[in-house]
C-alpha positions as CSV (number, residue, x, y, z in Angstrom):
1,X,13.3,-14.4,-44.8
2,X,14.2,-15.6,-41.3
3,X,16.9,-14.0,-39.0
4,X,19.4,-16.1,-37.0
5,X,18.8,-15.8,-33.2
6,X,22.6,-15.9,-32.5
7,X,24.3,-12.8,-31.5
8,X,27.2,-11.1,-33.7
9,X,30.3,-9.8,-32.2
10,X,29.3,-6.5,-33.6
11,X,25.7,-7.1,-32.3
12,X,27.3,-8.1,-28.6
13,X,29.7,-5.2,-28.7
14,X,27.0,-2.8,-29.0
15,X,24.6,-4.1,-26.3
16,X,27.7,-3.7,-24.1
17,X,28.2,-0.3,-25.1
18,X,24.6,0.7,-24.5
19,X,24.8,-0.9,-21.3
20,X,27.7,0.9,-20.0
21,X,26.5,4.5,-21.6
22,X,23.0,4.0,-20.0
23,X,24.6,3.2,-16.6
24,X,26.7,6.7,-16.6
25,X,23.1,8.2,-17.7
26,X,21.3,6.0,-14.8
27,X,23.8,7.4,-12.1
28,X,23.1,11.0,-13.5
29,X,19.2,10.5,-13.4
30,X,19.5,9.4,-9.8
31,X,20.9,12.9,-9.0
32,X,18.2,14.3,-10.7
33,X,15.4,12.3,-8.9
34,X,17.0,12.9,-5.5
35,X,16.4,16.7,-6.2
36,X,12.6,16.1,-7.2
37,X,12.3,13.4,-4.2
38,X,13.4,16.3,-1.9
39,X,10.7,18.5,-3.6
40,X,7.5,16.5,-4.2
41,X,8.2,13.6,-2.2
42,X,8.0,9.6,-2.5
43,X,6.0,9.7,-5.9
44,X,9.0,10.9,-7.7
45,X,10.5,7.7,-8.2
46,X,7.6,6.4,-10.1
47,X,7.6,9.6,-12.1
48,X,11.2,9.1,-13.0
49,X,11.3,5.2,-13.1
50,X,10.9,4.8,-16.7
51,X,14.3,6.3,-17.5
52,X,15.8,3.4,-15.9
53,X,14.1,1.0,-18.4
54,X,15.4,2.7,-21.5
55,X,18.7,0.7,-22.0
56,X,16.7,-2.4,-22.4
57,X,14.3,-0.8,-25.3
58,X,17.0,0.9,-27.0
59,X,19.2,-2.2,-27.6
60,X,16.0,-4.4,-28.3
61,X,15.2,-1.8,-31.1
62,X,18.4,-1.8,-32.8
63,X,19.6,-5.9,-32.4
64,X,16.0,-7.2,-32.1
65,X,17.0,-10.4,-31.0
66,X,16.1,-12.9,-28.1
67,X,17.7,-11.8,-24.8
68,X,18.8,-8.2,-25.7
69,X,16.4,-6.3,-23.4
70,X,17.3,-8.4,-20.6
71,X,21.3,-8.2,-20.9
72,X,21.6,-4.8,-21.7
73,X,19.5,-3.8,-18.5
74,X,21.7,-6.2,-16.2
75,X,24.7,-4.9,-17.8
76,X,23.9,-1.2,-17.2
77,X,23.2,-1.8,-13.5
78,X,26.3,-4.2,-13.2
79,X,28.3,-1.0,-14.8
80,X,27.0,1.1,-12.1
81,X,28.0,-1.2,-9.6
82,X,31.6,-1.3,-10.8
83,X,31.4,2.2,-10.6
84,X,30.6,2.3,-7.1
85,X,26.7,3.0,-7.1
86,X,25.6,3.1,-3.5
87,X,22.5,0.4,-4.0
88,X,25.5,-2.2,-4.5
89,X,24.9,-5.7,-5.8
90,X,20.7,-5.5,-5.4
91,X,21.1,-3.0,-8.5
92,X,21.7,-6.1,-10.5
93,X,18.5,-7.9,-9.4
94,X,16.8,-4.6,-10.0
95,X,18.1,-4.5,-13.5
96,X,17.3,-8.2,-14.1
97,X,13.8,-7.7,-13.1
98,X,13.2,-4.7,-15.1
99,X,14.9,-6.0,-18.2
100,X,13.2,-9.1,-18.0
101,X,9.5,-7.2,-17.8
102,X,10.5,-5.8,-21.1
103,X,12.0,-8.6,-22.6
104,X,8.6,-10.5,-21.9
105,X,6.9,-8.3,-24.1
106,X,9.3,-8.6,-27.0
107,X,9.0,-12.4,-26.5
108,X,5.3,-11.9,-26.7
109,X,5.9,-10.6,-30.3
110,X,8.2,-13.5,-31.0
111,X,10.9,-10.7,-31.3
112,X,9.5,-9.8,-34.7
113,X,7.5,-6.2,-33.7
114,X,9.3,-3.1,-32.7
115,X,6.9,-0.4,-33.1
116,X,6.3,2.5,-31.0
117,X,3.3,0.6,-29.4
118,X,5.2,-2.3,-28.6
119,X,8.5,-0.2,-27.6
120,X,5.8,1.6,-25.1
121,X,4.2,-1.7,-24.3
122,X,8.1,-2.8,-23.2
123,X,8.5,0.0,-21.0
124,X,5.2,-0.7,-19.1
125,X,6.1,-4.2,-18.9
126,X,9.6,-3.6,-16.9
127,X,7.2,-1.1,-14.9
128,X,5.0,-3.9,-13.8
129,X,7.8,-6.1,-13.1
130,X,9.6,-3.4,-11.1
131,X,6.5,-2.7,-9.3
132,X,5.9,-6.1,-8.2
133,X,9.7,-6.1,-6.9
134,X,9.7,-3.3,-5.1
135,X,6.4,-4.1,-3.6
136,X,7.7,-7.1,-1.8
137,X,11.2,-5.1,-1.2
138,X,9.5,-2.3,0.3
139,X,6.4,-3.8,1.7
140,X,4.1,-1.9,-0.2
141,X,1.1,-3.6,1.0
142,X,1.3,-1.4,4.3
143,X,0.5,1.6,2.3
144,X,-2.6,3.1,1.7
145,X,-4.6,1.4,-1.5
146,X,-5.4,4.7,-3.4
147,X,-1.4,5.7,-2.9
148,X,-0.7,2.4,-4.5
149,X,-2.9,2.9,-7.4
150,X,-1.4,6.2,-8.1
151,X,2.2,4.8,-7.9
152,X,1.2,2.2,-10.1
153,X,-0.4,4.3,-12.7
154,X,2.4,6.7,-12.6
155,X,5.1,4.1,-13.0
156,X,3.3,2.7,-16.1
157,X,3.1,6.1,-17.4
158,X,6.8,6.5,-17.2
159,X,7.8,3.2,-18.3
160,X,5.4,3.8,-22.0
161,X,7.0,7.8,-22.1
162,X,10.5,7.5,-20.6
163,X,10.9,4.3,-21.5
164,X,9.3,3.5,-24.6
165,X,8.6,6.6,-26.2
166,X,12.0,8.0,-25.5
167,X,13.9,4.9,-26.3
168,X,12.2,5.2,-29.7
169,X,13.4,8.9,-30.2
170,X,17.0,7.8,-29.4
171,X,16.9,5.2,-31.7
172,X,15.5,7.2,-34.6
173,X,18.1,9.7,-34.1
174,X,20.9,7.0,-33.9
175,X,19.2,5.6,-37.2
176,X,19.8,8.9,-38.9
177,X,23.5,9.2,-38.4
178,X,24.0,6.0,-40.3
179,X,25.5,4.4,-37.1
180,X,22.9,1.4,-37.2
181,X,24.0,0.4,-40.6
182,X,24.1,-3.2,-41.1
183,X,22.2,-4.0,-37.6
184,X,18.4,-5.6,-37.8
185,X,16.9,-2.3,-37.7
186,X,18.5,-1.2,-40.7
187,X,17.2,-4.7,-42.9
188,X,14.0,-4.1,-41.4
189,X,13.8,-0.3,-42.7
190,X,15.0,-1.0,-45.8
191,X,12.5,-4.2,-46.5
192,X,9.7,-1.7,-45.2
193,X,10.8,1.2,-47.5
194,X,11.1,-1.0,-50.4
195,X,7.7,-2.9,-49.9
196,X,6.2,0.7,-49.6
197,X,8.3,1.9,-52.7
198,X,6.6,-1.1,-54.7
199,X,2.9,-0.2,-54.0
């Protein structure tokens, strides 16, 4: 049975709430990153980066419609700017690029597959897009090639784990509370459960 791509009011509200909640979590994560940066240096950004993608993963896994990953990440960035993030308006650009990276992976499945491998791939997609953006913005071309490879691998691993895998854990925990009843994730899981029961 096909599903409308038009967002309902409830879906729009939940994407907005996810964006706002993760904006606060992202700002808290910045403080942890700064501590790690002081301890282990610049590679800490690539290690920590994946968590800054998780809003897009969580929102997409719940609502399962085009544009959700992108909008959730942009909203999270915009709320951070409104709160007073020192990164300023450039943060919205970062949010757009990261969200677009995740959205591209979901689009490749035609917004039909939200399995753990796909969620982790979406985290990697966000990592790849963000890496390309930071390469240009911070002139990565001037760095040693070995460092560039290490940064890329760490960022992709972080996107897969802190973005995709953690996003799946968060969504599963929310689903168990019953709070996601009526969303696309609920319909898909009920359908899958019914199919398994019929075997």
